[in-house]
N, C-alpha and C positions, 0 to 999 in steps of 0.2 A: 590655873594650876591648883590653886587652893580648893576650887570647887570640885575638881577631879578627885583630889585627896579625900575631901569630905564625903564625896559619893562613895568611894571605894571603902572607907572606913564604916560608913553607915550600912553598906550592903556586903560587908566582908563575909558574913556567914553564908548567905545564899550563893555568893560567887564562888566561895571555896568549896562548898558542898556540890554545887552544880558542876564546877570544873572538874572535881574528882570523879563524879559520875560520868561526865562526858569522856574524860581521858580513859576511864576503865572500859567503857563500851566501844569507843570508836576504833580501838585497836583491831577489833574483829573485822573492820571494813578495809583493812590494808590491801586486800586483793583487788579492790576497786580504785584506790587512789594511794600512791606511794606515801604521801605525807601521813596518812592514817596509820600506816604500818609502823612508823616510828613511835607512836604512842604505846604500842604493845610491849616495848622493851623495858618499861619501867614499872612492872607489876609489883616488885618488892617495895619500891618507894611509894607507890599508891597505898599499899597495905599499911605501911608505917605511918604515913600522913593521915590516913583514915582513922587509925587507932588514936593518934594524938588529938585529932579533931573530936573524936567520940568522947574522950574524957573532958575536953573543954566544953562541949555542948551539954554534957551531963551536969557539969558544974554550973552552967548557965540555966539549966532546966529547960532547954529547948528540945523537947522530946521528939518531935517529928524529925528534925535534922539529925538527932542523935540515932534514931532508928535507921535513917538512910545511911549514915556513916557506918553503922554496925554491918549493914548489908554489904557495903563496899568493902570493908575490911575482910569479912568472911569470903566474899567472892574472890578477891585477889589473893587472900591467904590460901584458899583452896587451890588456886592455879599454880602457886609457887611452892606448895608444901613439900613435894618430892624433890625439889631443887634446893630448898633452903632449910626447912625445919627438920627433915630426916637427916640424921648424922650417922651414917654407916661407918663402922670402924674398919680400918685396913684388915684384910684377911691375914690369918696367921700362916697360910701356906706361902711358899716361895713363888715369885713370879718367874715367867719364862723369859721375858724381856722387858726393857724400859724404854720409854719414848720421851724425848725432850722437845718442847716446842716453844718458840719465842718470836714475837714480833719485835725486832730490835730497834725500830724507828730509824729511818734513813738519815736523820740529823744527828743521831747518837754516834759519837766517835770514840766512846770509851769501850773499845772492843774487848779489853782485858777482863772486864766484869762479866761479859757473856761467856768468854773462854773459861774463866774460873768456874762459872756455874756448870758448864758442860763437863769439865774435868771432875768437879765434886759429885755431880749426879751420875756420871758415868753411864749414860744411856747406850743402848745398842745402835740407835740412830737418832739424829737430831733434824729438826725442821726449823729453818730461820726465814722469816718474812721481812720485807723491806731492807734486804741487803743491797749493797752497791758494789761495783767492780773492785773498789779499793778494800772494802770490808771482806768481800769474798776471798780475795787473795790473802788477806791477813789471817782469816780463819783457817784456810787451807794450810798455810805455813805453820801455824801455831797449834794445830790440832792433828799431829801426824798419826795419832791412834785411830783416826777416821780417814783412811787413805782413799776411800771411794766417795767421790762427791759429784754432784750434778746440779746445774742451776738453769732456770728458765726466766724469761721476762714476765713480769706481772703487770705493773702499771707505771706509766711515766718512766723514770729511770730505774725503778726498783725491781728486784729479782727475788725469786724463791730459791733458797739453797738447801740442798739435801746432802747430809753427810752420814756415812755409815762405816761400821767396822767390817761389814760383810759385803761382798760384791752384789751387784744388782743388775737387772736387765730393764732398760727404760723403754716404755711404750711411747715412742716419739710422735706417733700419730695423734695421741690424746693431747700431748702438750702443743702440738701445732694447731689443733682445733680450738683449744680453750687456753687463753693467756692465764698465767699464774697457777698452772696445773702441772704437777709431776705425778706420773703413774709408773710404778716400778714393781717388778716381781723379784722377790729375794727370799732367802732361807733364814728363818729365825727359829732358834731352839730346835733345829732339824725339820722345820715345817716350811714348805713353800707358801708364801703369803704375798698378797697384793697390798702394797703400801701407796697411799694417795696423799700427796701434799697439796694444799690449796690456799692461795691468798685470794679470797673473793673481793670484788670491788666494793669500795666504800659507797653506800647507796644515798649519799646526800643529793647528788644531782639526779634528775629524772632518767637520764641516759644510763648513768652508772647503776641506778637501782635495777633497771631492766637487765643490764649485763650481769649483775650479781645473781639475779634469779635464773638467768640463762645458764650461768656456770653451775649452779646447784642442780638444775634440771638435767644438764648433760651428765653430771657425775652420777646422779641417781639412776639414770638409764644404764650407764656404764657398770655400776656396781651390781645391778640386778643380773647382768650377764656373766658375772664372775663366778667361777667354780672354786676359787680359792678363798680362804679366810681373808677378810679385808680390814685394814686399819687406815682410817682417814684422819688427818690432823691439819690444823691450820687456823689462821684468822679468817673466819667466814663472814665477819661483819654482820651478824644476825644473832638474836637471842632465841631461846627455846619457846617464847610466847608469840612469835611471829607466825602468821598463818602459812608463810612460805617455808619456814623452818619445819613446821609440823607436817606440811605436805612432803617435804624432802625426807624426813625421817620415816614417815609412813611408807612412801614409795620405794625408798632405798632399803628398807628393813634394817637399817643400822641403829645401834643403840648408843646413846651418848654416855660416855664414861663418867661424866660429872655427876649424873643423877644419882642421888643418895649420899653424896659425899660433902654436902653443904654448899654454901653460896659460891665461894671461889670465883668471884667476878674478877675480870682481868683489865677492864678499860673503862674510864681513864684512871690510871694508877693514882694520880695526884688529887683526885676529887672523890674521896670515899663515898659521900652521900649519893653521888650520881653514878657510881661504878656499876657496870653491867657485864654479863658474861658473853663475849663475842668470839673468844678463842675456844676451839672445841677439838675433842678427839672422839671419834665414833668408830664403833667396831661391829663386825658381823657376829652372828649367833655362835660361831665356832669358838669365840673368845669370851673371857670374863675379866672383870676388873678386880685387881688386888688392891690397888690404891690409886687415888687421884688427889692431886693438891697443886696449889700455885707455889712458885718459887719466889725467891727474894727479888726485889727491885734491881734492875740492872742498867738504869739510865734511860730506859725507854718509857713511853707512856702506857705500855702494857706490862702486865705481870706474866712471867713464863708459866708453862705447865709442865708437870712431871707425872707421867702415867705409868703404872706397873700393870702388865697384862699377863694372862696365862691362857693356854689352850685348854678347853674343857675336857677333851679326851686325850689320854696319853698315847704316845706312839705304839 
């Protein structure tokens, strides 16, 4: 054990530098092996670590390693700049409608905190992931201002719950084909709109990794066929730097509402240094973002999202 510690200490610099270079590059190989895709999610952390190491190496006057870390910092910084460094201010114009999304965590029984958030934010509709039959019944009873609800099975015993102030029409065929998916047509601010709620599979196991990608592939095909404005929201269990996410956004032609509004990472709430953005709201070109932010902690391991949206063209 002492020999291993001595070895690691003696070779700390090349191991740290090599490890960051490897992690920064291997994420691009996620399309070939699922484990590699997980490395793509921590671009912000790589950038911060590279900057810290850069100053340490400059202090030690190890110039070759310092140059490598500068390249790693610039590389990852460029990839995350539009998601982290750009801080767009909320628009001064009034939004047409508000969306609230939360993964409430199936083990979380503090339903009142979630209900208090929904009442405070007063969205036009809400999306709740990892609900259970007991929590669904509780939410329905204690949120009478959202009389229109619908839920579908997601994974294991959990469900996706949709609650709205306005009536909607469910596309049952879409929910039947893909678990954890709700597709509804509804009227928001006088405009007929397609609303998609999705809780994608957690891609830890190889089989679940494939299912998550199949869910996204199905949705992107579905969206391309829609003639209505589209709002998609949910825990997609993927970050913007995954090759699968980038393919999804490109092929669906949806825009991520987080982009330009700062980091707003959602999971895991309790571990800030490792927090990543896996809850998303995406919109079609007929819509624009007025504001995007995370809400307060509500007992879950995810932070909720609050999104204000507006139609680009008036009626």
